[in-house]
C-alpha positions in Angstrom: -12.7 -8.4 12.6 -10.0 -5.7 12.7 -11.4 -2.5 14.1 -8.5 0.0 14.1 -9.9 3.5 13.3 -8.0 6.7 13.1 -10.0 9.9 13.0 -8.7 12.7 10.8 -6.3 11.1 8.3 -3.9 8.3 7.8 -1.1 7.4 5.4 -1.8 4.9 2.6 1.4 3.0 3.6 4.7 3.4 5.5 8.1 2.2 4.2 10.8 1.3 6.8 14.3 0.3 5.6 15.9 -2.7 7.1 19.6 -2.4 7.9 20.9 -6.0 8.1 21.2 -8.8 5.7 18.7 -11.7 6.0 19.4 -15.4 5.4 16.7 -17.1 3.3 16.5 -20.8 2.9 15.3 -21.8 -0.5 14.2 -25.4 -1.1 15.8 -26.9 -4.2 15.8 -30.3 -5.8 18.8 -32.0 -7.5 19.2 -35.6 -8.6 22.2 -36.1 -6.2 20.6 -34.6 -3.0 16.9 -34.7 -3.7 15.1 -31.9 -1.8 17.4 -29.8 0.3 17.5 -26.3 1.7 20.1 -23.9 0.4 21.0 -20.8 2.4 21.2 -17.5 0.5 22.1 -14.1 1.9 20.0 -11.2 0.8 19.9 -7.5 1.7 17.2 -6.8 4.3 15.2 -4.6 1.9 12.2 -2.7 3.2 9.2 -3.4 5.3 6.0 -1.8 3.9 3.2 -1.3 6.4 -0.4 -0.9 5.2 -3.2 0.4 7.5 -5.4 -2.6 6.9 -2.9 -4.9 8.6 -0.7 -6.1 5.8 3.1 -6.0 6.0 5.4 -6.9 3.1 9.2 -7.2 2.9 10.3 -6.0 -0.5 13.6 -5.5 -2.2 14.5 -2.1 -3.7 13.7 -3.4 -7.2 10.2 -4.6 -6.0 9.7 -1.3 -4.2 10.2 0.6 -7.5 8.1 -1.9 -9.5 5.1 -1.4 -7.2 5.8 2.4 -7.1 6.1 2.3 -3.3 9.3 4.3 -3.4 7.5 7.6 -3.6 6.0 9.6 -0.8 2.8 7.9 0.4 -0.5 9.6 -0.2 -2.8 10.7 2.7 -6.2 9.0 3.0 -8.1 12.1 4.2 -11.3 12.7 6.2 -11.7 16.4 5.5 -14.1 16.9 8.4 -11.1 16.8 10.9 -8.9 19.2 8.9 -9.3 22.2 11.3 -9.3 20.2 14.5 -5.8 20.9 16.0 -6.0 17.6 18.0 -6.5 15.3 14.9 -3.6 13.9 13.0 -4.7 15.8 9.8 -5.2 19.1 11.7 -1.7 18.8 13.3 -0.2 18.3 9.8 -2.0 21.1 8.1 -1.9 23.6 11.0 1.8 23.2 11.7 3.6 26.5 11.8 7.1 25.3 10.8 8.9 22.4 9.1 9.8 20.8 12.4 6.2 20.5 13.6 5.1 19.3 10.2 7.8 16.6 10.2 6.8 15.5 13.8 3.1 15.3 12.8 4.1 13.2 9.7 6.1 10.8 12.0 3.0 10.5 14.2 0.9 9.5 11.2 3.6 6.9 10.3 3.5 5.5 13.8 -0.2 5.2 13.7 -0.2 3.2 10.4 2.5 0.9 11.8 0.4 0.4 15.0 -2.7 -0.5 12.9 -0.7 -2.9 10.8 0.8 -4.7 13.8 -2.2 -4.6 16.1 -3.0 -8.3 15.6 0.5 -9.7 15.2 2.6 -7.5 17.4 5.8 -6.0 16.1 7.3 -7.4 12.9 10.9 -8.7 13.4 13.1 -10.1 10.7 15.2 -12.8 12.3 17.8 -15.1 10.9 16.3 -18.6 10.7 18.4 -21.8 10.9 17.5 -24.7 8.7 15.7 -27.6 10.4 18.0 -30.3 12.0 17.8 -33.9 11.0 16.0 -34.7 14.3 13.3 -32.0 13.5 12.9 -33.3 9.9 12.4 -36.9 11.2 9.6 -35.8 13.6 
């Protein structure tokens, strides 16, 4: 069971844009070739991290469809609001925009750490299609 707990508050999700294109191999069937993998290039899109451990890679269209392109909401435990050492206290007791932005980034880092605690960091890599030798095995 996953036991990541943040005291104070957490974000409901974190969206991280990917810079590069990714190559996806889509399996298609035709009469001439039968089943075969076809390479398609796609924009990297966005990785969306959720605090329960889920990570999704979405395109910009999907991001808008699921309404994840907005600023995420805080999931708040109000008992920690006036504690200057809790993430929520740091956010609400910040004296200027710089401190507020830093505390927001700390919350984002904590959500990403919770989401990748089991799997390690998520990396989008370019995958080559299987060779004939690998398919025969």
